[in-house]
KOLLUMTI-531395 format. One record per atom (N, C-alpha, C): y, z, x; residue in three letters. Coordinates in steps of 0.2 Angstrom, whole numbers, plus 2048, in hexadecimal, padded with zeros to 3 digits. Layout:
N
YZXALA/...
end
This chain:
120
97569C6E4MET/97A6976E4MET/9796956D9MET/9736956DBILE/9716906D6ILE/9746936CFILE/97369A6CEGLU/9736A26CAGLU/97B6A06CAGLU/98069D6D1PHE/98969C6CFPHE/9876976CAPHE/9866906CDILE/98768A6CAILE/98668C6C3ILE/9826906BFGLY/97D6906BAGLY/9816936B6GLY/9856986B7GLY/98A69D6B4GLY/98E6996B5GLY/9956956B8VAL/9986926B8VAL/99A68A6B3VAL/9936896B1ILE/9916826ADILE/98F6876A7ILE/98E68E6A5ILE/98D69069EILE/99369269BILE/9966956A2ILE/99F69769FILE/9A268D69BILE/9A068D6A1ILE/9A468469EILE/9A5683698ILE/99C686696GLY/99668268EGLY/99A68868BGLY/99B68A68DALA/99E690685ALA/9A5690684ALA/9A968C687ALA/9AE68C689ALA/9AF688686ALA/9AC684684PHE/9AA67E67FPHE/9A967C678PHE/9A5682677SER/9A2683673SER/9A768566ESER/9AB68D670LEU/9AD68F670LEU/9B568C66DLEU/9B8684673ILE/9BE68166EILE/9B967D669ILE/9B467A666ALA/9B3679661ALA/9B267F65AALA/9B268465FGLY/9B4685658GLY/9B668A656GLY/9BC68A659ILE/9C568A658ILE/9C3684653ILE/9C267E655GLY/9C6676653GLY/9C567964DGLY/9BE67964CLEU/9BB67D643LEU/9BD67F63DLEU/9C4684643VAL/9C868663EVAL/9CE68663DVAL/9D0681643ARG/9D6681642ARG/9D967C641ARG/9D6672640LEU/9D766F640LEU/9D766D638LEU/9D9667636PRO/9DC665632PRO/9D9663629PRO/9D466162CASP/9CE65D628ASP/9CA65C628ASP/9C565A627LEU/9BF658628LEU/9BB653629LEU/9BD64F62ETYR/9BC64A634TYR/9BF64B639TYR/9C4650637VAL/9C465363EVAL/9C2657644VAL/9C0658640ARG/9BD66463DARG/9B7660642ARG/9B365A63CMET/9AB65563DMET/9AC654649MET/9B3654648HIS/9B165164FHIS/9B4654656HIS/9B765A655ALA/9B8661659ALA/9AE664659ALA/9AC664651ALA/9A3666654ALA/9A3662656ALA/9A165A654THR/99B65665DTHR/99D658660THR/9A4655661LYS/9A2655669LYS/9A365A66DLYS/9AA65F66EALA/9A9667670ALA/9A466866EALA/99F66966BGLY/99D66E668GLY/99666E66CGLY/99466566BTHR/98B65F671THR/98E665676THR/99466167ALEU/997663680LEU/994667683LEU/99866E680GLY/99667767FGLY/98D67867FGLY/98A67367AALA/98467467BALA/98067167EALA/98566B682GLY/97F668685GLY/97F66D68CGLY/98266F68FLEU/985671694LEU/98367A697LEU/98267C691ILE/97D681692ILE/978680693ILE/97567B68ELEU/96D67B690LEU/96B67A695LEU/96F67469BILE/97067169FILE/96D6786A6ILE/97467F6A4ALA/9756826A8ALA/96D6886A7ALA/96A6886A1LEU/96268869FLEU/95E6876A3LEU/95F67E6A5ALA/95967D6AAALA/95B67E6B0ALA/96167E6B2LEU/9616826B9LEU/9636886BBLEU/96468C6B8GLU/9636946B7GLU/9596996B7GLU/9566946B1ALA/9506956B0ALA/94B6936B8ALA/94F68F6BCGLN/94668D6C0GLN/9426896BEGLN/93E68A6BAGLN/93968A6B7GLN/9386816B4GLN/93267E6B1LEU/9346766B2LEU/9326766ABLEU/93067A6AAGLU/92B67A6A0GLU/93467F69EGLU/93667D6A0VAL/93C68469DVAL/9436806A0VAL/94267A6A3ALA/9476766A5ALA/9466716A1ALA/93D66D6A0ALA/93D66B69AALA/94066A694ALA/93E670691ARG/93E66E68BARG/94767268BARG/94E67068FALA/95367368FALA/95466C68DALA/952667692MET/954660694MET/95365C68DMET/95065F68AALA/94B65A682ALA/95065D67FALA/95166367EGLY/95966667AGLY/95D66467AGLY/95E66167FLEU/96765E67FLEU/96465567ELEU/95F65267EVAL/95E64B67CVAL/95D64B677VAL/95A651674PHE/95B65166BPHE/96365166APHE/96665466BLEU/96C65766ALEU/973652668LEU/97164C672LEU/975647670LEU/97564066ELEU/96C64366APHE/96C63D664PHE/96C63D65FPHE/96D64365DTHR/96B647655THR/973648652THR/97964B658ALA/98164D657ALA/985646654ALA/98563F658PRO/987639653PRO/98463A64EPRO/97F63A64DILE/97C636648ILE/97E63B642ILE/97C641644ALA/980646640ALA/98964463CALA/98E644642ALA/992644641ALA/99663F63DALA/99063963EHIS/99463563DHIS/98F63462FHIS/98A637630LEU/98863562DLEU/98C63E627LEU/990641629LEU/992649629LEU/99A644625LEU/99B63D628GLY/9A063C629GLY/9A1639622GLY/99C633625ARG/99A62E61AARG/999631616ARG/994637614ALA/99663B611ALA/99C63F60DALA/9A0641611GLY/9A5640610GLY/9AB63E60DGLY/9AA639611TYR/9B163560FTYR/9AC62F608TYR/9A9630606ILE/9A462E5FFILE/9A56335FAILE/9A363A5FDALA/9A363E5F8ALA/9AE63E5F3ALA/9B363C5F7GLY/9B663E5F8GLY/9BD6425FAGLY/9BA644601VAL/9BD649605VAL/9C4645607VAL/9C9646606PRO/9CF645605PRO/9D1646611PRO/9D6641613LEU/9D8643618LEU/9DD646619LEU/9DD64961ETRP/9E664C622TRP/9E964761FTRP/9EE64A61DSER/9F564861CSER/9FA643620SER/9FA643628GLN/9FC64162DGLN/9F763F631GLN/9F163F62CSER/9EC63562ESER/9F0630630SER/9F162D634CYS/9F5627632CYS/9EE62262FCYS/9E961F630MET/9E561962FMET/9E161B62BMET/9DF61B625ASP/9DA618622ASP/9D4613622ASP/9CF613628GLU/9CB60B629GLU/9C960A626GLU/9C660F620LEU/9C060B619LEU/9C260C611LEU/9C960B615GLU/9CD60A60DGLU/9CD60260AGLU/9CC601603GLY/9C95F9602GLY/9C45F7603GLY/9C05FA609LYS/9B95F9609LYS/9B35FE608LYS/9B8603602TYR/9B0607600TYR/9B26065F8TYR/9A96025F6ASP/9AB6025F0ASP/9AA60B5ECASP/9AD60F5E8PRO/9A96155E7PRO/9A36145E1PRO/9A560F5DEGLU/99F60D5D8GLU/99860E5DBGLU/9986095E0THR/9906085E5THR/98F60B5ECTHR/9956115EBLYS/9966135F0LYS/99260F5F6LYS/9976095F7GLU/9946055FDGLU/997603603GLU/9975FF607LEU/99C5F960CLEU/99D5F5609LEU/9A35F060CLYS/9A45EB60BLYS/9A25E9610LYS/99E5E360FGLY/99C5DF618GLY/9945E1619GLY/9915E8614THR/98D5EB618THR/9845E7611THR/9825E5617PRO/97C5E0616PRO/9765E2610PRO/9745DF60BARG/96D5E5606ARG/96A5E4608ARG/9665E7605ASP/95F5E5605ASP/95D5E0600ASP/
end
C-alpha cells in the first residue's frame, strides 16, 4: 500500500514539475516565469521528496529527504525575491499587459535604493 501511495505522490509531483517547466517556456515575462518556477517547481520537488521518504522506509533516507524539503521551502521564496528584485533593478521590462507596477516611483535608479528603506 505504501508503494502505491508513494507512486501516486511521485506522479503528482512530476505533474507539478512539468507544469513549472511549461510555465517557464510559455509565460510572457521574467516575473511571471519566476512565479511559476518557484511555486509549482517547489511543490513538485517537495512532493517527490515526500514520496522518496515514504518509499525508502529507512529513517536515514527519510531524514535526508525531509531536510532537503525544509531547505527547499526556506530557500525558494528568498531566491525568487532576490531574482525579482535584481531583474527590476537591471531594468527587465514588465509584460505589456501587466496591470500595475507597485515599485513605480519608489525606486531610485541612481542609488539602487527603495524609498522608505532605512539606511545603515
